[in-house]
C-alpha positions in Angstrom: 38.8 45.0 -43.2 40.9 43.6 -40.3 44.4 42.5 -41.1 45.0 40.5 -37.9 42.3 38.7 -35.9 42.8 37.1 -32.5 40.4 34.2 -31.9 39.6 32.6 -28.5 40.4 29.0 -29.5 39.6 25.7 -27.8 40.2 23.2 -30.6 36.5 22.1 -30.4 34.2 21.9 -33.3 33.2 25.6 -33.4 36.6 27.3 -33.2 38.2 24.6 -35.4 36.1 25.6 -38.3 36.2 29.3 -37.6 40.0 29.6 -38.4 39.5 28.7 -42.0 36.2 30.6 -42.2 37.9 33.8 -41.0 40.8 33.4 -43.5 38.2 32.9 -46.3 35.9 35.7 -45.4 38.3 38.3 -44.0 41.5 37.5 -45.8 43.3 38.1 -42.5 46.0 36.6 -40.4 44.4 34.5 -37.6 46.1 34.3 -34.2 44.6 31.8 -31.8 44.6 31.9 -27.9 44.0 28.7 -26.2 43.6 28.9 -22.4 44.6 26.0 -20.1 42.1 26.3 -17.4 42.4 22.7 -16.3 40.4 20.9 -19.0 42.9 18.1 -19.1 45.8 17.1 -21.3 43.6 15.0 -23.6 41.7 18.2 -24.6 44.9 20.3 -24.9 47.1 17.7 -26.6 48.2 19.0 -29.9 45.9 22.0 -29.8 48.7 24.4 -31.1 49.4 22.0 -34.0 45.8 21.6 -34.8 45.3 25.4 -34.9 48.2 26.0 -37.2 47.2 23.1 -39.4 43.8 24.6 -39.9 45.3 27.9 -41.0 46.2 29.9 -38.0 49.3 32.0 -38.2 50.2 31.2 -34.5 48.5 29.7 -31.4 49.3 30.9 -27.9 48.5 28.3 -25.2 48.2 30.1 -21.8 48.4 28.3 -18.5 45.7 30.1 -16.5 44.9 27.4 -14.0 46.1 29.0 -10.8 44.7 32.4 -11.6 41.4 30.8 -12.4 41.1 29.1 -9.0 42.6 31.9 -7.0 40.9 34.9 -8.5 37.7 33.5 -9.8 36.7 30.1 -8.3 37.6 31.0 -4.7 35.8 34.4 -4.6 32.7 32.9 -6.1 32.8 30.1 -3.6 33.4 32.5 -0.6 30.4 34.5 -1.8 28.2 31.3 -1.8 27.0 32.1 -5.3 24.8 29.5 -6.9 22.8 30.2 -10.1 19.2 28.8 -10.5 19.5 27.0 -7.2 22.0 24.4 -8.5 24.5 25.6 -11.0 28.1 26.3 -9.5 29.0 28.6 -12.4 32.0 26.7 -13.9 31.7 28.0 -17.5 30.6 31.4 -16.4 33.6 32.1 -14.2 36.1 31.0 -16.8 35.0 33.3 -19.7 36.0 36.7 -18.3 39.5 35.3 -17.6 40.0 33.8 -21.0 38.7 36.9 -22.8 41.0 39.2 -20.8 44.0 37.1 -21.8 42.8 37.1 -25.3 42.8 40.9 -25.3 46.3 41.0 -23.8 47.5 38.8 -26.6 45.7 40.9 -29.1 47.6 44.0 -27.9 50.9 42.1 -27.9 50.6 41.1 -31.6 49.0 44.3 -32.7 45.7 42.8 -33.7 42.9 45.0 -35.1 40.0 42.6 -34.3 38.7 40.0 -31.8 36.8 36.8 -32.6 35.0 34.1 -30.6 33.1 31.0 -31.4 30.1 31.5 -29.2 26.6 31.0 -30.7 24.1 33.7 -31.0 21.8 31.7 -28.7 24.1 31.3 -25.8 25.3 33.2 -22.7 29.1 33.1 -23.6 28.8 35.6 -26.4 27.7 38.1 -23.7 30.5 37.1 -21.2 33.3 37.4 -23.9 32.1 40.7 -25.3 31.5 42.4 -21.9 35.2 41.7 -21.2 36.1 43.0 -24.6 34.1 46.2 -23.9 36.0 46.5 -20.6 39.5 46.0 -21.9 39.4 46.7 -25.6 36.5 49.0 -26.5 38.4 50.1 -29.6 38.6 46.7 -31.3 35.8 45.3 -33.5 34.4 41.9 -32.6 33.7 39.1 -35.1 31.1 36.5 -34.1 30.8 34.0 -37.0 27.8 32.2 -35.6 25.9 35.5 -36.0 27.1 35.9 -39.6 27.7 32.6 -41.4 25.3 30.2 -43.2 25.9 27.4 -40.7 22.8 26.9 -38.6 23.5 23.8 -36.6 26.3 21.5 -35.2 25.4 19.1 -38.0 26.3 21.8 -40.5 29.5 22.5 -38.6 30.5 18.9 -38.7 29.9 18.8 -42.5 31.9 22.0 -43.0 34.8 20.5 -41.1 34.6 17.3 -43.1 34.7 19.2 -46.4 37.9 20.9 -45.3 39.6 17.9 -43.7 39.5 19.4 -40.3 39.5 16.6 -37.6 36.9 17.1 -34.8 35.7 14.9 -31.9 32.1 15.6 -32.3 30.0 13.3 -34.5 26.3 13.1 -35.6 25.9 10.4 -33.1 27.6 12.0 -30.2 26.9 15.5 -30.7 27.1 17.0 -27.2 28.5 20.4 -26.6 30.9 20.1 -23.7 32.9 22.6 -21.7 35.6 21.3 -19.5 37.8 23.1 -17.0 39.3 22.5 -13.5 36.1 23.2 -11.8 33.6 21.2 -13.9 32.4 19.5 -17.1 29.2 20.6 -18.7 27.2 18.6 -21.3 24.5 20.1 -23.6 22.8 19.2 -26.8 21.8 15.8 -28.3 19.3 13.8 -26.4 19.6 16.3 -23.5 17.7 18.9 -25.5 14.6 16.8 -24.4 14.2 17.8 -20.7 12.2 14.6 -20.1 14.9 12.2 -21.4 17.2 10.7 -18.8 21.0 11.4 -19.5 22.6 8.3 -21.1 24.7 6.1 -18.9 27.8 6.8 -20.8 27.4 10.7 -20.5 29.4 11.2 -17.3 33.1 11.6 -17.5 34.4 12.9 -14.2 31.9 11.1 -11.8 30.7 7.6 -11.2 27.1 6.8 -11.3 25.6 5.7 -7.8 25.6 2.0 -8.8 29.3 2.3 -9.9 30.4 4.1 -6.8 32.0 2.3 -3.9 29.9 0.4 -1.5 32.0 1.7 1.4 31.6 5.4 2.4 34.7 7.7 2.7 35.2 10.7 5.0 37.1 13.7 3.7 38.1 16.7 5.9 38.5 20.1 4.3 40.4 22.9 5.9 39.7 26.6 5.4 41.4 29.8 6.3 39.4 33.1 6.1 36.9 31.3 3.8 39.5 30.0 1.5 40.1 26.2 1.2 43.7 25.3 1.9 43.9 21.6 2.9 42.4 18.1 2.2 42.6 15.4 4.9 45.2 17.5 6.8 47.6 18.1 3.8 48.0 21.6 2.7 47.6 21.9 -1.1 48.1 24.7 -3.6 44.8 25.9 -5.1 45.0 23.8 -8.3 46.2 20.6 -6.5 43.4 21.0 -4.0 40.7 21.2 -6.6 42.1 18.2 -8.4 42.3 16.1 -5.2 38.7 16.9 -4.3 37.5 16.2 -7.9 39.1 12.8 -7.7 37.6 12.0 -4.2 34.1 13.4 -5.1 34.1 11.9 -8.6 34.8 8.4 -7.3 31.7 8.6 -5.0 29.4 10.1 -7.7 29.1 13.5 -5.9 28.3 16.8 -7.7 26.1 15.8 -10.7 23.4 18.4 -11.5 20.7 18.0 -14.1 19.4 21.5 -14.6 16.9 23.4 -16.8 18.4 26.8 -16.5 17.4 30.3 -17.6 19.8 31.6 -20.2 20.6 35.3 -20.1 19.2 35.7 -23.7 15.7 34.7 -22.4 15.3 31.1 -23.3 15.5 28.0 -21.0 18.2 25.3 -21.8 19.0 21.9 -20.2 22.4 20.9 -19.2 24.1 18.3 -17.1 27.0 19.5 -15.0 29.7 17.5 -13.3 31.3 19.4 -10.3 32.6 16.9 -7.8 35.1 18.9 -6.0 33.1 22.1 -6.1 30.0 20.4 -4.6 32.3 19.3 -1.7 33.7 22.8 -1.2 30.3 24.5 -1.3 28.8 22.1 1.2 31.9 22.4 3.6 32.1 26.2 3.2 28.5 26.7 4.0 28.6 24.5 7.0 31.7 26.3 8.4 29.9 29.7 7.9 26.9 28.3 9.8 29.3 27.5 12.7 31.1 30.8 13.0 28.9 33.5 11.6 26.0 35.1 13.5 22.4 35.1 12.3 22.3 38.6 10.9 25.6 38.2 8.9 24.4 34.9 7.4 21.1 36.6 6.4 23.0 39.4 4.7 25.3 36.9 2.9 22.3 35.1 1.7 21.0 38.3 0.2 24.3 38.9 -1.6 24.9 35.4 -2.9 22.2 35.3 -5.7 23.1 38.8 -6.7 26.7 37.6 -7.1 25.6 34.5 -9.0 23.6 36.5 -11.5 26.6 38.9 -11.9 28.9 35.9 -12.8 26.4 34.1 -14.9 25.8 37.4 -17.0 29.4 38.0 -17.4 29.5 41.2 -15.4 32.7 40.3 -13.7 34.7 43.4 -14.5 32.4 45.8 -12.6 32.3 48.0 -9.5 29.4 45.9 -8.3 31.4 42.7 -8.2 34.3 44.6 -6.4 31.8 45.9 -3.8 30.4 42.5 -3.2 34.0 41.0 -2.8 34.7 43.7 -0.3 31.6 42.8 1.8 32.3 39.1 1.5 35.9 39.6 2.6 34.8 41.1 5.9 32.4 38.2 6.6 35.1 35.6 6.0 37.7 36.9 8.5 36.7 34.2 11.0 35.7 31.5 8.7 38.6 29.2 9.5 38.5 25.6 10.6 37.7 22.2 9.2 34.6 20.4 8.0 34.3 16.6 7.7 32.0 15.1 4.9 31.1 11.5 4.6 30.7 10.5 0.9 28.4 7.7 -0.2 27.0 6.9 -3.6 26.3 10.5 -4.7 25.7 12.1 -1.2 28.0 14.2 0.8 26.8 14.4 4.5 28.4 16.7 7.1 29.7 14.6 10.0 31.9 17.1 11.8 32.9 20.7 11.9 35.4 22.6 14.1 36.7 26.1 14.5 38.3 28.2 17.1 36.0 31.0 16.1 32.8 28.9 16.5 29.8 30.8 18.0 28.5 27.3 19.1 29.5 26.8 22.8 28.4 23.6 24.6 28.4 25.5 27.9 25.4 27.5 26.7 23.4 24.9 24.9 23.9 21.8 27.1 20.7 20.1 28.5 22.8 19.3 31.6 23.7 21.6 34.5 25.5 24.7 33.6 26.6 27.9 35.4 26.9 30.3 32.5 23.2 30.7 31.5 20.4 31.9 33.7 17.2 30.3 32.3 15.0 32.8 34.3 16.4 35.5 32.0 14.4 34.1 29.1 11.1 35.3 30.7 12.1 39.1 30.3 13.6 38.4 26.8 10.3 36.8 25.6 8.3 39.6 27.0 10.3 42.2 25.1 10.6 40.2 22.0 6.7 39.6 22.0 6.0 43.3 22.7 5.0 44.2 19.1 2.5 41.3 19.0 1.1 42.1 22.4 0.6 45.7 21.6 -1.1 44.9 18.3 -3.5 42.5 20.1 -4.3 45.0 22.7 -5.0 47.6 20.2 -7.3 45.2 18.3 -9.2 44.5 21.5 -9.6 48.3 22.3 -11.1 48.7 18.7 -13.4 45.8 19.2 -14.7 47.1 22.5 -15.3 50.6 21.2 -17.1 49.2 18.3 -19.3 47.0 20.6 -20.2 50.1 22.7 -21.0 52.1 19.6 -23.3 49.4 18.4 -25.1 49.2 21.7 -25.7 53.0 21.7 -26.8 52.9 18.1 -29.5 50.2 19.1 -30.7 52.3 22.0 -30.9 55.7 20.4 -34.4 55.5 18.6 -36.2 55.1 21.9 -34.0 57.0 24.4 -32.8 59.9 22.2 -29.7 61.7 23.7 -30.2 60.6 27.3 -27.3 58.0 27.0 -24.6 60.4 25.7 -23.0 60.5 29.0 -23.3 56.6 29.4 -21.5 56.3 26.0 -18.8 58.6 27.2 -18.3 56.7 30.3 -18.1 53.3 28.5 -15.7 54.7 26.0 -13.6 56.1 28.8 -13.7 52.7 30.6 -12.4 51.1 27.4 -9.5 53.6 27.2 -8.7 53.1 30.9 -8.7 49.3 30.6 -6.5 49.4 27.6 -4.0 51.8 29.2 -3.9 49.4 32.2 -3.2 46.5 29.9 -0.5 48.3 28.0 1.2 49.2 31.2 1.3 45.5 32.2 2.6 44.7 28.7 
């Protein structure tokens, strides 16, 4: 039986009731670890006092915002990773960071077990426990949702009420939300019906299109080697940059995704994600890559991006695979420096400008006006070589067709003329080969 358990604590419904449950069922000290990853002062306010009031021995509140952006968000952005065509991986990226810090605190206090509040149906249990396996393979893991009699959020609310534990969730507003600097996710309640429109009061970071300003706004994002560094010409640290873009994008209703996604455990689920700043960054970064990377490099990156997204979504952050992808992406980003201008209007973000000293676009080559750097006559030879596989294939098909036609003619004559046409057949086949050789030479 463990004597000290370190719990990944958020102060939400699940972890709020887990503290007393662990004490009741394991008779152990409970140490909480709450991570500040930009979820906001309202969510973090009083989190330590709340944990201790519910029975925790201590609660460590760790500021991980800069590390979250620098070491998790930006690498995923540079990779262009998007899961299920829409999801920008806000929750997925955060879990490995939180879990690693939880392990570090567990080592600090000499704990002999780790615990989390993830349900047995979700992805987060995998993300947390893969990190535990990477950094604390010797510590047992306690997952109350896989053990206790509580089977629903309604049961959890009732459990909290019986013990006088204050929680924000109610039976009327029963959404499961996850907030951090990158996004805010909403699941549960009416959203469990994929055909039900999200309620008007669901969104918290972004305006609805009819609430957004009637006047568009242009924002210019600057990048250095694939990493965003400035907004409208002002250099900002990573956290401030995300905050600034969240405010701008949120005001104009940009970055709301309603997604039926494929969970790692095999089922589909529906969630609404607000990622205003992230949506702007992905759009701008992709456009800058299109300007400075060659076609083959872009294609290679497009192969890596979904693999990277799967890796992040599945919690496989602490792997050689991710390190290898990062090494490849880093090489592709050495020239991804410049600015991209986006015009925001009622939920849309349209690219209206892009600039880089490394741009492969050169007006001297593409102009429809007179130029002295491109010889248009060169295109003929290029096209002839580029089309060679198709020409050879067509000529070979013609050769086969001609030979078959000759064979058919000979077969039709054989019953009445016997073998007298053998030499004629040979001649015609020879003629076919000769004609084809001449055509290939021309090709």
